[in-house]
C-alpha positions in Angstrom: -83.3 -0.8 134.6 -82.2 -2.0 138.0 -78.5 -2.5 138.0 -76.9 -3.9 141.2 -73.6 -5.4 142.3 -74.2 -9.2 142.4 -70.9 -11.0 142.9 -70.8 -14.2 140.9 -70.5 -16.2 144.1 -73.8 -14.8 145.2 -75.6 -14.7 141.9 -76.6 -18.3 141.9 -79.2 -19.5 144.4 -77.6 -22.9 144.4 -80.1 -25.8 144.8 -81.0 -26.3 148.4 -81.4 -29.8 149.9 -84.5 -31.1 148.1 -87.6 -31.0 150.2 -90.3 -33.7 149.9 -92.5 -33.2 146.8 -95.7 -31.4 147.5 -99.1 -31.7 145.8 -101.8 -29.1 145.2 -102.3 -26.9 148.2 -105.8 -26.0 149.3 -106.3 -22.3 149.0 -108.5 -20.1 151.1 -108.5 -16.5 152.2 -106.2 -16.0 155.2 -107.8 -16.1 158.6 -106.5 -15.9 162.2 -107.2 -19.6 162.6 -105.7 -20.8 159.3 -102.8 -23.2 159.9 -102.4 -25.0 156.5 -98.7 -24.9 155.7 -97.8 -24.2 152.6 -83.6 -11.8 145.2 -80.7 -11.4 143.6 -77.6 -11.9 145.7 -78.9 -15.2 147.0 -77.2 -18.5 147.8 -77.9 -21.9 149.3 -77.5 -22.5 153.0 -76.8 -25.5 155.3 -79.7 -28.0 155.6 -82.5 -27.2 157.9 -85.1 -29.7 159.2 -88.2 -27.6 159.9 -91.2 -29.5 158.8 -93.9 -31.8 160.0 -96.4 -33.4 157.7 -100.1 -34.1 157.8 -103.1 -33.8 155.5 -105.3 -30.7 155.3 -109.0 -30.7 154.6 -108.4 -31.1 150.8 -106.0 -34.0 151.2 -102.9 -32.0 150.2 -99.7 -32.3 152.4 -99.4 -29.7 155.1 -96.4 -28.8 157.2 -97.5 -26.5 159.9 -94.7 -25.1 162.0 -94.6 -26.7 165.4 -93.8 -24.9 168.7 -90.5 -26.7 168.8 -89.6 -25.7 165.3 -90.6 -22.1 166.0 -88.5 -22.1 169.1 -85.5 -23.0 167.0 -86.2 -20.2 164.5 -87.0 -17.5 167.2 -84.4 -18.5 169.8 -81.6 -20.4 167.9 -78.6 -21.4 170.1 -80.0 -19.6 173.1 -80.2 -21.3 176.5 -83.7 -22.1 177.6 -85.3 -20.1 180.4 -88.4 -20.4 182.6 -90.5 -18.1 180.4 -89.9 -20.3 177.4 -90.7 -23.3 179.5 -94.0 -21.6 180.3 -94.6 -21.1 176.5 -94.3 -24.9 176.0 -97.0 -25.4 178.5 -99.3 -22.7 177.0 -101.5 -25.1 175.1 -101.4 -26.1 171.4 -98.6 -25.3 168.9 -100.2 -22.1 167.8 -100.4 -20.8 171.4 -96.8 -21.9 171.9 -95.6 -20.0 168.8 -97.5 -16.8 169.8 -96.0 -17.0 173.3 -92.5 -17.3 171.8 -93.0 -14.3 169.5 -94.2 -12.3 172.5 -91.1 -13.1 174.4 -88.7 -12.4 171.5 -90.3 -9.0 170.7 -91.1 -8.2 174.3 -89.3 -4.8 174.1 -91.1 -3.9 170.9 -94.9 -4.2 171.2 -95.5 -3.0 167.6 -93.0 -5.5 166.2 -94.7 -8.2 168.3 -98.1 -7.4 166.9 -96.7 -7.4 163.3 -95.0 -10.8 163.8 -98.1 -12.3 165.5 -100.4 -11.0 162.8 -98.1 -12.5 160.1 -98.2 -15.9 161.9 -101.9 -15.8 162.3 -102.5 -14.8 158.7 -100.0 -17.1 156.9 -98.5 -19.5 159.5 -95.0 -18.0 158.8 -92.6 -17.4 161.7 -90.0 -14.6 161.8 -86.8 -15.2 163.9 -83.1 -14.9 163.6 -80.3 -16.7 161.8 -77.5 -18.4 163.6 -74.1 -16.5 163.7 -71.7 -18.0 161.1 -68.8 -17.4 158.8 -70.2 -17.6 155.3 -68.2 -18.8 152.3 -68.5 -16.0 149.8 -66.3 -17.5 147.1 -64.0 -15.0 145.5 -65.5 -12.3 147.8 -64.0 -14.1 150.8 -65.5 -15.1 154.0 -68.5 -13.0 155.2 -69.5 -12.8 158.8 -73.3 -13.2 159.3 -74.8 -12.2 162.7 -78.4 -12.6 163.9 -80.4 -9.4 164.0 -83.9 -9.2 165.2 -85.9 -7.0 162.9 -86.7 -4.5 165.7 -85.6 -1.0 166.6 -83.5 0.4 163.7 -84.2 -2.7 161.6 -88.0 -2.7 162.3 -88.9 -1.6 158.8 -87.6 -4.9 157.5 -90.2 -6.8 159.6 -92.8 -4.6 158.0 -91.3 -5.4 154.5 -91.3 -9.2 155.3 -94.8 -9.3 156.7 -96.2 -7.2 153.8 -94.5 -9.4 151.2 -95.7 -12.7 152.6 -99.3 -11.4 153.2 -99.3 -10.0 149.6 -98.2 -13.4 148.4 -101.1 -15.0 150.3 -103.6 -12.6 148.7 -102.1 -13.2 145.3 -102.5 -17.0 145.5 -106.0 -16.7 146.8 -106.9 -14.5 143.8 -105.0 -16.8 141.4 -106.8 -19.9 142.6 -110.1 -18.3 141.9 -109.3 -18.0 138.2 -106.9 -20.9 137.6 -108.0 -24.0 135.7 -106.6 -26.1 138.5 -105.1 -25.4 142.0 -101.6 -24.1 142.0 -99.0 -26.7 143.0 -97.1 -24.3 145.2 -96.3 -23.6 148.8 -96.0 -20.1 150.0 -97.4 -20.3 153.6 -95.9 -21.6 156.9 -92.4 -20.5 156.1 -89.6 -19.8 158.5 -87.8 -16.4 158.0 -84.4 -16.1 159.7 -83.1 -12.6 159.8 -79.4 -11.6 159.9 -76.9 -8.8 159.1 -73.8 -9.3 157.0 -71.0 -7.5 158.7 -69.4 -4.9 156.4 -71.1 -6.3 153.3 -74.4 -6.0 151.5 -74.5 -9.6 150.2 -76.2 -12.0 150.3 -79.5 -10.3 150.2 -81.3 -13.6 150.9 -80.9 -17.3 150.6 -83.3 -20.2 151.0 -83.3 -23.9 152.1 -85.7 -26.3 153.8 -88.8 -24.1 153.6 -86.7 -21.4 155.3 -85.7 -18.0 153.8 -82.8 -16.1 155.4 -83.1 -12.4 155.0 -80.3 -9.7 155.3 -81.3 -6.4 156.8 -78.2 -5.0 155.1 -79.0 -6.6 151.8 -78.5 -4.4 148.7 -81.9 -5.5 147.3 -83.9 -5.1 150.5 -84.4 -1.4 150.4 -88.2 -1.2 149.8 -91.4 -3.1 150.3 -91.7 -3.6 146.6 -88.2 -5.0 146.2 -88.6 -7.3 149.2 -91.8 -8.7 147.8 -90.0 -9.7 144.7 -86.9 -10.9 146.5 -89.0 -13.2 148.7 -91.0 -14.5 145.7 -87.7 -15.3 144.0 -86.4 -17.3 147.0 -89.7 -19.1 147.7 -89.8 -20.2 144.1 -86.4 -21.8 144.5 -87.8 -23.9 147.3 -90.8 -24.9 145.2 -88.6 -25.7 142.2 -86.6 -28.1 144.3 -89.8 -29.6 145.8 -90.9 -30.4 142.2 -87.8 -32.5 141.7 -85.5 -29.8 140.3 -88.1 -28.8 137.7 -86.3 -25.9 136.1 -83.2 -28.0 135.2 -85.3 -30.6 133.5 -87.8 -28.2 131.7 -85.8 -25.1 130.9 -82.2 -26.0 130.4 -82.3 -26.6 126.6 -84.4 -23.5 126.1 -82.0 -21.3 128.1 -78.9 -22.9 126.6 -80.3 -22.1 123.1 -80.7 -18.4 124.0 -77.2 -18.3 125.4 -75.7 -20.0 122.4 -77.3 -17.3 120.2 -76.4 -14.3 122.3 -73.5 -15.3 124.6 -73.3 -12.6 127.3 -74.2 -9.7 125.0 -76.8 -7.7 126.9 -78.5 -6.1 123.8 -79.1 -9.5 122.3 -80.3 -11.0 125.6 -82.7 -8.1 126.4 -85.8 -9.5 124.6 -85.4 -12.9 126.4 -84.6 -11.5 129.9 -87.6 -12.1 132.4 -86.2 -9.4 134.7 -84.2 -6.2 134.4 -81.7 -6.9 137.2 -78.1 -7.0 135.9 -74.8 -7.9 137.4 -72.5 -4.9 137.5 -69.9 -5.4 134.8 -71.9 -8.4 133.5 -75.3 -9.0 131.9 -78.8 -9.9 132.9 -79.0 -11.9 136.1 -81.0 -14.6 134.4 -78.2 -15.2 131.9 -75.1 -14.2 133.8 -72.3 -16.6 133.0 -71.9 -19.1 135.9 -75.5 -18.7 137.0 -77.5 -22.0 136.7 -80.8 -22.3 134.9 -82.6 -22.1 138.3 -81.9 -18.3 138.3 -83.5 -17.9 134.9 -86.5 -19.9 136.3 -86.8 -17.8 139.4 -86.6 -14.5 137.5 -89.3 -15.9 135.2 -91.5 -16.7 138.3 -91.0 -13.1 139.5 -92.1 -11.8 136.1 -95.1 -14.1 136.2 -96.0 -12.8 139.6 -95.6 -9.2 138.6 -97.7 -9.5 135.4 -100.5 -11.5 137.1 -100.7 -9.0 139.9 -101.4 -6.3 137.3 -103.9 -8.5 135.4 -105.7 -9.4 138.6 -106.0 -5.8 139.7 -103.7 -6.3 142.6 -100.7 -4.4 141.2 -98.5 -2.2 143.2 -95.1 -0.7 142.6 -93.2 -2.4 139.8 -96.2 -4.7 139.0 -98.0 -1.7 137.7 -95.7 -1.5 134.7 -96.1 -5.2 133.8 -99.2 -5.0 131.5 -97.5 -2.8 128.9 -95.2 -5.5 127.5 -96.2 -9.1 128.4 -93.2 -11.4 128.6 -94.9 -14.1 126.6 -95.4 -11.6 123.6 -91.7 -11.5 123.0 -89.7 -14.1 121.2 -91.2 -17.6 120.9 -88.8 -18.9 123.6 -90.6 -16.6 126.0 -94.0 -18.0 125.2 -92.8 -21.5 125.7 -91.1 -20.8 129.0 -94.2 -18.9 130.2 -96.5 -21.8 129.3 -94.3 -24.3 131.0 -93.9 -22.5 134.3 -97.6 -21.6 134.7 -98.7 -25.1 134.0 -96.2 -26.6 136.5 -96.7 -24.3 139.4 -99.6 -21.9 138.9 -102.5 -24.0 137.9 -102.3 -23.0 134.2 -103.5 -19.5 135.1 -102.7 -16.6 132.8 -104.8 -13.4 133.0 -102.6 -11.3 130.7 -104.3 -10.6 127.3 -103.4 -12.5 124.1 -100.5 -11.3 122.1 -101.5 -9.1 119.1 -99.6 -9.2 115.8 -96.3 -10.9 115.0 -93.8 -12.0 117.7 -90.4 -10.7 118.4 -87.1 -12.2 117.2 
């Protein structure tokens, strides 16, 4: 069981400004020339306009990060300089972005290579968040400062890159077995890195196809944890892109569980998609005050974990998923499972059928 301190003000990834709806994304193994654009303790952030649209070869919308958008992610609120002017003249957008990454990580050649490789493989760009005073609700105001994931924080760049490239491999494998293409975007994301001063929350938040990542976040201590934190956050973005799907599809189901169990952890245990709990509370998916979107994001993480194992891609926590498939619990679990895989993941489910009678 993973028990963490998740203040109520941070427990809900409040709905971000709604991105434009997306259709099925063409999926292919990552390559250096690919340019198709595709947590607990997380919250919503101010709006961000970081997208440009156009069709890919399969007719699905794409939103490849432009050089101008990447400059805003990599050098936010920084005065321009001749070197960045030279980047703008370096050729197409991809050359522009690579040039910007080289400038930002100039003192860290290894970090530069990791960031460029991530961009080449997934189209995603790592930069820094803007400094701000963050409203933490009852926890008060939290100061967030930009922090490049370099030097002492370099392991976090490795975590981020490994997570997003793992997600890319996962969706390529899933598409190969899914009845239809997943309607999901996981590529060409902006990642803005920051540190919370004197705090360990929020671990992450997401809006506008951007994930903000805290190098001091309580849930960002390992590659395995970051993989799940980022999957949780990117699901929120896709949920909103599907018109707030979780509120429409899962509210009555979740409300029925809560009506039966209240906040009693033993009663909720069979229905909880994840094992994260709020200290002094209950499962994060059912914590009082958390919206249904958190139940949905935890369900998405559980789906990802179990499919990784079933596809032979498991690592870390995913290696434990096959022993107790979520859908084989109470009937509510099977219904939620069937709904989320149909809406986002092309109907794919590689976990084996459930033997014998179901749970309560």
